[in-house]
MIFI-814509 format. One record per atom (N, C-alpha, C): residue number from 1; x, y, z; atom name. Coordinates in steps of 0.05 Angstrom, whole numbers, plus 5000, padded with zeros to 4 digits. Example, Ala and Ser with C-alpha at 12.3 -4.5 7.8 and 13.67 -1.06 7.14 Angstrom:
<pts>
 tiro   px   py   pz vokol
    1 5264 4886 5156     N
    1 5246 4910 5156    CA
    1 5264 4934 5156     C
    2 5257 4955 5142     N
    2 5273 4979 5143    CA
    2 5258 5001 5157     C
</pts>
This chain:
<pts>
 tiro   px   py   pz vokol
    1 5017 4976 5000     N
    1 5000 5000 5000    CA
    1 5017 5025 5000     C
    2 5005 5048 4994     N
    2 5020 5073 4992    CA
    2 5001 5095 5003     C
    3 5006 5103 5028     N
    3 4989 5124 5040    CA
    3 4961 5114 5044     C
    4 4957 5088 5048     N
    4 4931 5077 5053    CA
    4 4916 5069 5028     C
    5 4927 5075 5004     N
    5 4913 5069 4979    CA
    5 4928 5046 4965     C
    6 4913 5028 4953     N
    6 4926 5006 4939    CA
    6 4939 5016 4913     C
    7 4963 5007 4907     N
    7 4976 5014 4882    CA
    7 4976 4990 4864     C
    8 4989 4993 4842     N
    8 4989 4972 4822    CA
    8 5010 4950 4827     C
    9 5025 4952 4849     N
    9 5045 4932 4856    CA
    9 5043 4927 4886     C
   10 5052 4904 4897     N
   10 5062 4881 4882    CA
   10 5040 4864 4870     C
   11 5046 4845 4854     N
   11 5026 4827 4842    CA
   11 5019 4804 4861     C
   12 4998 4791 4854     N
   12 4990 4767 4869    CA
   12 5004 4743 4855     C
   13 5021 4728 4870     N
   13 5035 4706 4858    CA
   13 5017 4683 4851     C
   14 5020 4672 4827     N
   14 5007 4648 4818    CA
   14 5028 4631 4805     C
   15 5022 4606 4801     N
   15 5042 4587 4790    CA
   15 5053 4597 4764     C
   16 5080 4597 4762     N
   16 5094 4605 4738    CA
   16 5087 4633 4728     C
   17 5081 4651 4747     N
   17 5076 4678 4740    CA
   17 5097 4696 4753     C
   18 5100 4720 4743     N
   18 5120 4738 4753    CA
   18 5108 4758 4772     C
   19 5119 4761 4796     N
   19 5110 4782 4814    CA
   19 5126 4807 4808     C
   20 5112 4829 4803     N
   20 5125 4854 4797    CA
   20 5125 4872 4822     C
   21 5149 4879 4832     N
   21 5152 4893 4856    CA
   21 5163 4921 4851     C
   22 5153 4940 4867     N
   22 5163 4968 4864    CA
   22 5192 4970 4873     C
   23 5207 4988 4861     N
   23 5234 4994 4870    CA
   23 5253 4972 4864     C
   24 5247 4954 4845     N
   24 5265 4932 4839    CA
   24 5272 4933 4809     C
   25 5297 4927 4803     N
   25 5306 4926 4775    CA
   25 5293 4901 4762     C
   26 5272 4905 4747     N
   26 5256 4883 4737    CA
   26 5273 4865 4718     C
   27 5291 4877 4704     N
   27 5307 4861 4685    CA
   27 5324 4840 4699     C
   28 5331 4845 4725     N
   28 5347 4827 4740    CA
   28 5330 4804 4752     C
   29 5303 4808 4752     N
   29 5285 4789 4766    CA
   29 5267 4773 4747     C
   30 5267 4780 4721     N
   30 5249 4766 4703    CA
   30 5256 4737 4699     C
   31 5236 4720 4703     N
   31 5240 4692 4700    CA
   31 5232 4684 4671     C
   32 5250 4674 4655     N
   32 5244 4667 4627    CA
   32 5223 4645 4625     C
   33 5217 4631 4647     N
   33 5196 4610 4646    CA
   33 5168 4620 4653     C
   34 5166 4646 4661     N
   34 5140 4656 4669    CA
   34 5122 4658 4645     C
   35 5096 4656 4650     N
   35 5075 4657 4630    CA
   35 5061 4683 4629     C
   36 5061 4697 4651     N
   36 5047 4723 4652    CA
   36 5057 4740 4675     C
   37 5053 4766 4673     N
   37 5060 4784 4694    CA
   37 5035 4799 4703     C
   38 5031 4802 4729     N
   38 5008 4815 4740    CA
   38 5015 4844 4748     C
   39 4999 4863 4738     N
   39 5001 4891 4746    CA
   39 4973 4899 4756     C
   40 4972 4919 4774     N
   40 4947 4926 4786    CA
   40 4942 4956 4783     C
   41 4917 4963 4775     N
   41 4907 4990 4775    CA
   41 4883 4991 4794     C
   42 4888 4994 4820     N
   42 4867 4996 4840    CA
   42 4867 5025 4851     C
   43 4844 5037 4852     N
   43 4842 5065 4861    CA
   43 4842 5084 4837     C
   44 4846 5110 4843     N
   44 4844 5130 4823    CA
   44 4866 5127 4801     C
   45 4858 5134 4777     N
   45 4878 5135 4755    CA
   45 4892 5162 4758     C
   46 4916 5162 4768     N
   46 4931 5187 4771    CA
   46 4959 5184 4759     C
   47 4974 5206 4760     N
   47 5000 5206 4747    CA
   47 5019 5187 4760     C
   48 5017 5183 4786     N
   48 5036 5165 4799    CA
   48 5031 5136 4790     C
   49 5006 5127 4792     N
   49 5000 5100 4783    CA
   49 5006 5096 4754     C
   50 4998 5116 4738     N
   50 5003 5114 4709    CA
   50 5033 5111 4703     C
   51 5049 5128 4716     N
   51 5078 5127 4710    CA
   51 5090 5100 4720     C
   52 5080 5090 4742     N
   52 5090 5064 4752    CA
   52 5083 5042 4732     C
   53 5058 5042 4723     N
   53 5049 5021 4704    CA
   53 5064 5023 4678     C
   54 5068 5048 4668     N
   54 5082 5051 4643    CA
   54 5111 5042 4645     C
   55 5124 5048 4668     N
   55 5151 5039 4672    CA
   55 5153 5008 4672     C
   56 5135 4995 4686     N
   56 5135 4966 4687    CA
   56 5128 4954 4660     C
   57 5108 4965 4646     N
   57 5100 4955 4620    CA
   57 5123 4957 4600     C
   58 5136 4979 4599     N
   58 5158 4983 4579    CA
   58 5181 4965 4586     C
   59 5187 4961 4612     N
   59 5209 4943 4619    CA
   59 5202 4914 4612     C
   60 5178 4906 4617     N
   60 5169 4879 4611    CA
   60 5168 4874 4581     C
   61 5159 4895 4566     N
   61 5156 4893 4537    CA
   61 5183 4892 4523     C
   62 5204 4902 4537     N
   62 5230 4903 4525    CA
   62 5246 4878 4531     C
   63 5232 4855 4532     N
   63 5245 4830 4536    CA
   63 5237 4811 4514     C
   64 5251 4789 4511     N
   64 5245 4769 4491    CA
   64 5227 4746 4503     C
   65 5219 4749 4528     N
   65 5203 4729 4541    CA
   65 5175 4729 4529     C
   66 5165 4706 4520     N
   66 5138 4704 4509    CA
   66 5118 4702 4531     C
   67 5108 4725 4541     N
   67 5090 4725 4563    CA
   67 5069 4746 4560     C
   68 5047 4744 4574     N
   68 5025 4763 4573    CA
   68 5026 4781 4597     C
   69 5019 4806 4594     N
   69 5017 4825 4616    CA
   69 4988 4826 4625     C
   70 4983 4819 4650     N
   70 4956 4821 4661    CA
   70 4953 4847 4676     C
   71 4932 4862 4670     N
   71 4926 4887 4684    CA
   71 4899 4884 4698     C
   72 4900 4881 4724     N
   72 4875 4878 4739    CA
   72 4866 4906 4748     C
   73 4840 4912 4743     N
   73 4830 4940 4747    CA
   73 4806 4940 4766     C
   74 4807 4957 4785     N
   74 4784 4964 4802    CA
   74 4788 4994 4808     C
   75 4774 5011 4793     N
   75 4780 5040 4794    CA
   75 4755 5057 4791     C
   76 4753 5079 4806     N
   76 4731 5098 4802    CA
   76 4737 5118 4779     C
   77 4760 5116 4766     N
   77 4767 5134 4745    CA
   77 4789 5153 4754     C
   78 4792 5175 4740     N
   78 4812 5195 4748    CA
   78 4820 5213 4725     C
   79 4846 5219 4724     N
   79 4857 5239 4706    CA
   79 4857 5229 4677     C
   80 4847 5247 4659     N
   80 4848 5240 4630    CA
   80 4876 5239 4620     C
   81 4893 5258 4629     N
   81 4921 5258 4620    CA
   81 4935 5232 4628     C
   82 4931 5224 4653     N
   82 4944 5200 4663    CA
   82 4933 5175 4649     C
   83 4907 5174 4645     N
   83 4895 5151 4632    CA
   83 4902 5149 4603     C
   84 4902 5171 4588     N
   84 4908 5169 4560    CA
   84 4938 5163 4555     C
   85 4955 5173 4573     N
   85 4984 5166 4570    CA
   85 4987 5136 4573     C
   86 4973 5124 4593     N
   86 4974 5095 4597    CA
   86 4963 5080 4573     C
   87 4940 5089 4563     N
   87 4928 5076 4540    CA
   87 4946 5077 4515     C
   88 4959 5100 4510     N
   88 4977 5102 4487    CA
   88 4999 5081 4489     C
   89 5010 5078 4513     N
   89 5032 5058 4516    CA
   89 5021 5030 4512     C
   90 4998 5024 4524     N
   90 4986 4997 4521    CA
   90 4982 4990 4492     C
   91 4973 5009 4476     N
   91 4967 5003 4448    CA
   91 4992 5000 4431     C
   92 5015 5008 4443     N
   92 5040 5007 4427    CA
   92 5057 4982 4434     C
   93 5049 4967 4454     N
   93 5066 4945 4463    CA
   93 5064 4921 4445     C
   94 5086 4905 4443     N
   94 5086 4881 4427    CA
   94 5074 4857 4443     C
   95 5077 4858 4470     N
   95 5065 4838 4486    CA
   95 5035 4843 4489     C
   96 5019 4821 4490     N
   96 4990 4825 4494    CA
   96 4984 4835 4522     C
   97 4963 4851 4525     N
   97 4954 4861 4550    CA
   97 4926 4849 4557     C
   98 4925 4832 4577     N
   98 4899 4821 4586    CA
   98 4889 4839 4608     C
   99 4866 4854 4603     N
   99 4854 4870 4623    CA
   99 4832 4854 4637     C
  100 4831 4857 4664     N
  100 4812 4842 4680    CA
  100 4797 4862 4698     C
  101 4771 4865 4694     N
  101 4755 4884 4709    CA
  101 4743 4870 4733     C
  102 4747 4883 4756     N
  102 4737 4872 4782    CA
  102 4722 4894 4797     C
  103 4701 4887 4811     N
  103 4686 4906 4826    CA
  103 4674 4927 4808     C
  104 4678 4953 4813     N
  104 4670 4974 4796    CA
  104 4693 4986 4781     C
  105 4691 4988 4754     N
  105 4711 5001 4738    CA
  105 4697 5024 4723     C
  106 4704 5048 4730     N
  106 4689 5071 4721    CA
  106 4706 5091 4706     C
  107 4692 5107 4689     N
  107 4703 5130 4676    CA
  107 4729 5123 4661     C
  108 4752 5136 4668     N
  108 4777 5130 4655    CA
  108 4786 5102 4659     C
  109 4779 5090 4682     N
  109 4785 5062 4687    CA
  109 4773 5044 4666     C
  110 4748 5050 4658     N
  110 4735 5034 4637    CA
  110 4748 5037 4610     C
  111 4758 5060 4604     N
  111 4772 5064 4578    CA
  111 4799 5048 4578     C
  112 4813 5048 4601     N
  112 4837 5032 4603    CA
  112 4830 5003 4599     C
  113 4808 4994 4611     N
  113 4800 4966 4607    CA
  113 4795 4960 4578     C
  114 4780 4977 4564     N
  114 4774 4973 4536    CA
  114 4799 4971 4519     C
  115 4820 4985 4528     N
  115 4845 4986 4512    CA
  115 4861 4960 4513     C
  116 4852 4941 4529     N
  116 4865 4915 4530    CA
  116 4864 4901 4503     C
  117 4881 4881 4499     N
  117 4882 4867 4474    CA
  117 4855 4854 4468     C
  118 4843 4859 4445     N
  118 4817 4847 4438    CA
  118 4818 4816 4440     C
  119 4797 4805 4452     N
  119 4797 4776 4457    CA
  119 4808 4769 4484     C
  120 4820 4788 4498     N
  120 4833 4782 4524    CA
  120 4823 4801 4546     C
  121 4800 4812 4543     N
  121 4789 4830 4563    CA
  121 4768 4815 4580     C
  122 4775 4810 4605     N
  122 4758 4794 4622    CA
  122 4744 4811 4643     C
  123 4720 4802 4651     N
  123 4705 4817 4671    CA
  123 4693 4798 4692     C
  124 4695 4806 4717     N
  124 4683 4790 4738    CA
  124 4653 4789 4737     C
  125 4642 4767 4746     N
  125 4613 4763 4745    CA
  125 4598 4786 4758     C
  126 4608 4797 4780     N
  126 4594 4818 4794    CA
  126 4606 4846 4789     C
  127 4623 4848 4768     N
  127 4635 4873 4762    CA
  127 4616 4891 4746     C
  128 4620 4917 4747     N
  128 4605 4936 4732    CA
  128 4624 4956 4719     C
  129 4617 4964 4694     N
  129 4632 4984 4680    CA
  129 4615 5009 4677     C
  130 4628 5032 4680     N
  130 4613 5058 4677    CA
  130 4628 5076 4657     C
  131 4613 5085 4637     N
  131 4623 5106 4618    CA
  131 4605 5131 4622     C
  132 4618 5154 4622     N
  132 4603 5179 4625    CA
  132 4619 5202 4614     C
  133 4607 5226 4611     N
  133 4621 5249 4599    CA
  133 4645 5257 4617     C
  134 4664 5271 4604     N
  134 4687 5282 4619    CA
  134 4677 5305 4636     C
  135 4690 5310 4659     N
  135 4683 5332 4676    CA
  135 4708 5350 4681     C
  136 4703 5376 4685     N
  136 4724 5394 4690    CA
  136 4712 5419 4703     C
  137 4729 5433 4719     N
  137 4721 5458 4731    CA
  137 4739 5479 4720     C
  138 4728 5499 4706     N
  138 4744 5519 4693    CA
  138 4737 5547 4704     C
  139 4757 5561 4715     N
  139 4754 5588 4723    CA
  139 4777 5604 4711     C
  140 4772 5619 4691     N
  140 4793 5634 4677    CA
  140 4781 5655 4659     C
  141 4797 5669 4644     N
  141 4787 5688 4625    CA
  141 4772 5674 4603     C
  142 4752 5688 4592     N
  142 4734 5676 4572    CA
  142 4749 5662 4549     C
  143 4770 5675 4536     N
  143 4783 5661 4514    CA
  143 4796 5635 4522     C
  144 4807 5635 4547     N
  144 4820 5610 4556    CA
  144 4800 5588 4562     C
  145 4777 5596 4572     N
  145 4755 5577 4576    CA
  145 4747 5564 4550     C
  146 4745 5580 4529     N
  146 4737 5569 4503    CA
  146 4758 5549 4493     C
  147 4784 5555 4497     N
  147 4805 5537 4489    CA
  147 4804 5511 4506     C
  148 4798 5514 4531     N
  148 4796 5490 4549    CA
  148 4773 5473 4540     C
  149 4751 5484 4532     N
  149 4728 5469 4523    CA
  149 4735 5454 4497     C
  150 4751 5467 4480     N
  150 4760 5453 4456    CA
  150 4777 5429 4463     C
  151 4794 5432 4483     N
  151 4811 5410 4492    CA
  151 4794 5387 4503     C
  152 4773 5394 4518     N
  152 4755 5373 4529    CA
  152 4741 5358 4507     C
  153 4733 5373 4486     N
  153 4720 5360 4463    CA
  153 4739 5340 4449     C
  154 4765 5348 4447     N
  154 4784 5329 4436    CA
  154 4786 5304 4453     C
  155 4787 5307 4479     N
  155 4788 5284 4497    CA
  155 4764 5266 4495     C
  156 4740 5278 4492     N
  156 4716 5262 4489    CA
  156 4717 5247 4462     C
  157 4729 5260 4442     N
  157 4732 5247 4416    CA
  157 4750 5223 4417     C
  158 4771 5225 4433     N
  158 4789 5202 4437    CA
  158 4774 5178 4449     C
  159 4757 5185 4469     N
  159 4742 5164 4483    CA
  159 4722 5151 4464     C
  160 4708 5167 4448     N
  160 4689 5157 4428    CA
  160 4703 5139 4408     C
  161 4726 5147 4398     N
  161 4741 5131 4379    CA
  161 4748 5104 4391     C
  162 4757 5104 4416     N
  162 4765 5079 4429    CA
  162 4741 5061 4431     C
  163 4717 5071 4439     N
  163 4694 5055 4442    CA
  163 4683 5045 4415     C
  164 4686 5062 4395     N
  164 4676 5054 4368    CA
  164 4694 5033 4356     C
  165 4720 5036 4358     N
  165 4739 5018 4345    CA
  165 4742 4991 4360     C
  166 4738 4991 4387     N
  166 4745 4967 4402    CA
  166 4721 4954 4416     C
  167 4697 4963 4409     N
  167 4673 4951 4420    CA
  167 4652 4951 4398     C
  168 4629 4938 4403     N
  168 4606 4940 4384    CA
  168 4583 4956 4396     C
  169 4590 4974 4414     N
  169 4569 4992 4425    CA
  169 4556 5008 4403     C
  170 4530 5010 4404     N
  170 4515 5025 4384    CA
  170 4520 5055 4388     C
  171 4513 5070 4367     N
  171 4515 5099 4369    CA
  171 4498 5110 4391     C
  172 4475 5097 4395     N
  172 4456 5105 4416    CA
  172 4469 5102 4444     C
  173 4482 5079 4448     N
  173 4494 5074 4474    CA
  173 4518 5092 4479     C
  174 4534 5098 4458     N
  174 4556 5116 4460    CA
  174 4546 5144 4466     C
  175 4523 5152 4453     N
  175 4511 5178 4458    CA
  175 4502 5180 4487     C
  176 4491 5158 4498     N
  176 4483 5157 4526    CA
  176 4507 5161 4544     C
  177 4530 5149 4537     N
  177 4554 5153 4553    CA
  177 4564 5182 4552     C
  178 4558 5196 4530     N
  178 4567 5223 4527    CA
  178 4548 5243 4540     C
  179 4524 5234 4547     N
  179 4504 5253 4557    CA
  179 4492 5244 4584     C
  180 4503 5224 4596     N
  180 4494 5214 4622    CA
  180 4512 5193 4632     C
  181 4500 5171 4643     N
  181 4516 5149 4653    CA
  181 4508 5123 4639     C
  182 4528 5110 4627     N
  182 4523 5084 4615    CA
  182 4536 5062 4633     C
  183 4519 5048 4647     N
  183 4528 5026 4665    CA
  183 4525 4999 4650     C
  184 4545 4983 4650     N
  184 4544 4956 4637    CA
  184 4551 4935 4658     C
  185 4534 4915 4661     N
  185 4541 4892 4677    CA
  185 4557 4873 4659     C
  186 4566 4851 4671     N
  186 4584 4833 4656    CA
  186 4570 4822 4631     C
  187 4545 4814 4634     N
  187 4531 4802 4611    CA
  187 4528 4822 4588     C
  188 4520 4847 4595     N
  188 4516 4868 4575    CA
  188 4543 4875 4562     C
  189 4564 4877 4579     N
  189 4590 4883 4568    CA
  189 4599 4862 4548     C
  190 4594 4836 4554     N
  190 4601 4815 4536    CA
  190 4585 4816 4510     C
  191 4559 4822 4512     N
  191 4542 4824 4489    CA
  191 4551 4846 4470     C
  192 4561 4867 4481     N
  192 4569 4890 4464    CA
  192 4599 4890 4459     C
  193 4612 4868 4464     N
  193 4641 4865 4459    CA
  193 4658 4886 4472     C
  194 4649 4896 4495     N
  194 4666 4913 4512    CA
  194 4684 4895 4528     C
  195 4674 4872 4536     N
  195 4690 4850 4548    CA
  195 4688 4826 4531     C
  196 4708 4808 4533     N
  196 4709 4784 4516    CA
  196 4703 4758 4531     C
  197 4705 4759 4558     N
  197 4700 4735 4573    CA
  197 4692 4742 4602     C
  198 4674 4727 4613     N
  198 4665 4731 4640    CA
  198 4679 4711 4659     C
  199 4689 4721 4681     N
  199 4702 4703 4701    CA
  199 4680 4692 4718     C
  200 4670 4669 4712     N
  200 4648 4657 4727    CA
  200 4658 4643 4752     C
  201 4682 4632 4751     N
  201 4694 4619 4773    CA
  201 4724 4615 4768     C
  202 4738 4603 4786     N
  202 4767 4600 4783    CA
  202 4774 4583 4758     C
  203 4755 4566 4749     N
  203 4761 4549 4726    CA
  203 4766 4566 4701     C
  204 4753 4589 4699     N
  204 4758 4606 4676    CA
  204 4787 4616 4676     C
  205 4797 4625 4699     N
  205 4824 4634 4701    CA
  205 4844 4611 4695     C
  206 4837 4588 4706     N
  206 4854 4564 4701    CA
  206 4856 4558 4671     C
  207 4833 4561 4657     N
  207 4832 4556 4629    CA
  207 4850 4577 4614     C
  208 4849 4602 4622     N
  208 4865 4623 4610    CA
  208 4894 4616 4612     C
  209 4903 4608 4636     N
  209 4931 4603 4640    CA
  209 4940 4577 4626     C
  210 4921 4558 4624     N
  210 4928 4533 4609    CA
  210 4931 4541 4580     C
  211 4915 4559 4570     N
  211 4917 4569 4543    CA
  211 4944 4583 4538     C
  212 4953 4598 4558     N
  212 4979 4611 4557    CA
  212 5002 4591 4554     C
  213 5000 4570 4569     N
  213 5020 4549 4568    CA
  213 5022 4537 4540     C
  214 4999 4531 4528     N
  214 4999 4519 4501    CA
  214 5010 4539 4481     C
  215 5003 4565 4484     N
  215 5014 4585 4466    CA
  215 5044 4587 4468     C
  216 5054 4587 4492     N
  216 5083 4588 4496    CA
  216 5097 4564 4484     C
  217 5086 4541 4486     N
  217 5098 4517 4475    CA
  217 5100 4518 4445     C
  218 5079 4530 4432     N
  218 5079 4532 4403    CA
  218 5100 4552 4393     C
  219 5106 4572 4410     N
  219 5125 4593 4402    CA
  219 5154 4584 4405     C
  220 5159 4563 4420     N
  220 5186 4554 4425    CA
  220 5198 4541 4400     C
</pts>
């Protein structure tokens, strides 16, 4: 923990997986036999968590180990700048990113979830996703306020592009997200290809890791 809030490290150890710890030279600790690495985005999406995740992701991605990066998310949302910087890095990596939604994943947290590798976005049975308009408080001279509104519109456009390109949400549902609150349970998220698989029990996770083992064997 950090100041009472959960951060994205350390990971939860599972068989043949890599625990990612803060303050450690990851290149010295990477196990070439590992199948996946666990990273955590719990709590607000802020610059500290984003920078830590980006550092870990780039370090892990700059290896020849054939492994998947798991990003477990339980977040109320947060900073657009922090979230979009994380999303840009996620979309540029050569290693696949499996995003796993747990509890409530809201606002920018939901966009980070959607940015996971298509086909590898998992959601807990009791998890909920929330999409809604961007919010900001602006107190400045009128010309600067207009410029700030233009910037907000750009950010909303980025969110719409992400939802359009990586889900099958209808224009009506995306419009609802832009003008109110769009809540999706696991079943609805799966139906609209916002998520790709529901975690109904531990057997689903076991199946995922068994699949990773087979994939690694084929790549050898």
